[in-house]
N, C-alpha and C positions, 0 to 999 in steps of 0.2 A: 526389439531388445528385451531379453527375459529379465525377470526380477533379480536373479542371482548375478546379473552383470552390472547392476546399478549400485554405485557407491552411495549409501544412504546419507541424507543430510543429518547433521548433528541436531540435537534438540534446541541448543541455544548458541548464539554467537554474540559477543559483546562488542559494540561500537565504542572505541576508546580514543579516537582522535577526530579533530574537527574536520579535516579534509574528507575522511570517510563518511562522516555524518552528512556533509553537504552532497556527497555523491549519492548517498542512500535516499535523501529526501528530494528526489526529482520525479515529477509525475510520470514521464516516459520510462525511466529506469524502474520505477515501482511496478509499472504494467509489465515490463519485461520479466521481472522476477516473479510476478504472479503467474505468468504463463509457464514458468519452470517449476512451480510448486508441486504440481501433481506428478510430473514425469520429465525426464530430460528432453530438451528441444534443440533443434538446430536453428541457426539464424534465419534460414529461409522459412521454417515453420512458424517462428515467432512473428516474422514480417507478415505472413499470410494471416495469422490470427489477429494481429493489431491493425492490419490494413495500411501498412506503411512500406516504402521501398526498403529492401534488405540492406542497401548501401547506407541508409541512415542509421542503422543499428550498430555498425562495427565500433564506432567511437564509444558508445554507451556500454556495449558488451565488454570492451577492453577495460574501461574504468571499473565496472563491477567485478571483473576478474582480478584486476590489480589490487583492489581493496578487500578481497576475500569474501565477497557476497555470493559469487557463483564460481563454479569450476567445471572443467572439462571432465566428463566421466566416460566418454568413449570417442574414439576417432575412427571413422570408416574411410577407406580409400575408394574413390570413385574412378572414373575413366582417366587414364594418364596419371599425372602427378597430383591431381586434385584430391584434397582431403575434406571430409565433412565432419565437423565437431559437434558433439552433443553436450549441451551445458545443463547444469542443474544448480539450484540454490544450495548453499553450504549448510544452512540451518533452517529449521522451521520457525524459529523465533529469533528476532534481532533486538537485543536489549541495549539501550543507550546508557553509557556510563554517566552517573549523575554529575560528575565533574564538568561534563559538556553542557549542562543546563543551569549551572550556578550563576545567579545574577551578581555575584560578588567578584567575578573575574571577567576580563574582556573575552576570553575564550568561551566561557559559559554564556555570556550575553549574546555572542554570535551564534552559538549553538541553539539557544532558545529561539532566537529570531528566525533561524533556518527552519525550525520545526513549525513555528506559528505561521510563517509565510507559506510553507507547503500545505499545511492543514487548512488554514482559513483563507488566506489571500488567493491561493490557487483555486480553492473551492468556489469563491465568489466569481472569479473569471470563468470557471467551468460552467457555473449556472447561467451567467449572462450569455455565454457562447451557445450553450445547449438550448436555451430558450429562443435565442435569435434564429438558430438552425431548425427550430421546431422539433428537436429531439425531446425536450421537455414540453409537455402540454399544460399550460397554466390554467386551462379551463376544467381540468379534472382533479380529483382528490385521491389521496392515498386510501386504499392500496392499489389503485390503478397503476399498471407498470410504467406509465409515462408521466406520473405525477411528480411534483416537487414536494418533498416533506421537509419543512424547515420550522424549527421551534427554538425559542429562546425565552427563558424566564428563570425564576428562582424557586427553589424547593427548600423548605425548612425541615431539616432532617437531623436525627440523632447521629452520632458517629457510627453506631451499629447499622442504622439504615443506609448511611452512605457507603459503608463497606459492602452491604448487600447489593446496592445498585452497581458499584464498581464490578463486583463479581459476576453479576448477571450480564452486564455488558461484555465482559471478557469472555464469558461462556458462549454468548451469542456469536461473537466474532470467531471463536474457535470452531463453533458448529458450522458456520457458513463456509469457512476456509476448508473444512474437511469434506464438503460436498464434492463428489467426483462427477463431473458432467461428461457423459459419453461423447466420444468423437462424432462429429457430424450433426450434433444437436445445435440448433441456432442459439446464439447467445448475444447479449447486448452488454455494453459497458455501463456499470453503475458506480457512482462516486459516493463514498461514505466519509463525511467530515464530522468527527465526533469530539465534543468537548464536554467534560464533566469535571468540576473542580470546586473546592471551597473558595468562596468569593468575598472580597472585602467591600464590594459594591453594596450600598444600602438601597435595597429595593423592597417593594411590598411583598412579603412572603406569601400573601394570599393570591398573588397574580398568576401563579402557576406557570405553565409553559405556553407562551404566546404563539399564535400562528405566524 
């Protein structure tokens, strides 16, 4: 498929309802969308990349399309009446409406819980499972490609320093997402669970980031 055939994603898509938010924050659906970020994919291509049966993906693909996270950009007719659809993400960035994370409303509380569960609870389960399956090697240290890098601690920062940390983290994420891996090059799944926020917890500011 040539570049001029592709309907390019928008720069930004706003998530403005709780149902869509819950659809978005699902580990498998996030992996599906990641595979569509570089170029349009068919369900069979995504299944091969993720190592799952393609029949398992139809439900998730339909949900993502229904809520506007992906769309069909091309349909090819195969033998007989069979059609093959190519899906692509609708935007490069998905922004959550702040009303969905307000602790002052039941909807906001549910939205915030969905985000925290996806980022942190799912990450804990992923670490346990990956260590048990020996995908993570707990005997090696970063930057070894099979290491677990886990840190938690406090940083005593000025507001200007905090803004700088936020920006550098965002820039790093954008840089990693922009890397185009050639077809056929072996890849492995890596999970990034990132939290950086002003805290009301009173800890020793000299403790740094703990292992």
